[in-house]
C-alpha positions, -999 to 999 in steps of 0.1 A, spaced: 1 -1 2 29 25 7 42 20 -27 9 35 -40 6 61 -18 37 77 -14 63 56 -38 95 80 -30 90 78 8 121 63 26 99 37 41 85 27 6 119 23 -9 132 7 17 106 -20 18 105 -24 -19 147 -28 -15 139 -55 11 114 -71 -11 138 -70 -44 167 -85 -20 143 -114 -8 132 -121 -45 170 -122 -54 168 -94 -77 201 -79 -64 206 -51 -93 172 -39 -84 174 -39 -46 209 -20 -54 191 8 -74 163 9 -48 188 15 -18 206 41 -34 175 61 -38 165 50 -1 197 63 11 193 97 -8 156 98 4 169 91 42 193 117 42 167 146 41 137 127 59 124 129 95 93 113 103 83 86 128 107 59 143 92 31 119 105 45 89 140 47 102 137 10 114 129 0 79 156 20 64 179 3 90 169 -30 81 171 -25 44 206 -12 48 216 -41 67 204 -65 39 223 -48 18 255 -46 36 254 -8 43 267 -11 81 268 27 83 237 37 71 220 6 92 240 21 122 228 59 115 193 48 110 192 24 138 202 53 161 179 78 149 149 53 156 160 45 191 162 79 197 123 82 191 95 74 222 73 48 221 92 20 203 85 -16 213 112 -31 233 116 -60 204 124 -28 181 150 -17 206 164 -50 207 167 -53 174 183 -19 167 208 -26 190 221 -54 170 225 -32 143 246 -7 163 219 17 181 231 27 216 
């Protein structure tokens, strides 16, 4: 649904990156990750955006972006403890 409503939103791009990676379409996943990274640099928003960006970055091997997005997400109030635990594995404090 997110792809239809806001296809250039960092969360939509990160979700599409994860889907392409899962399907084995590495080239498409790399293209989407590049767009995700650019969109995420200027994005704010709810913590779930940063969580999905962090997961996509990790899946694509971009540890720096994964850590940066995980840290941004962990700073936001209201995340469930399970999400915080997962973010710590990505480098969030």
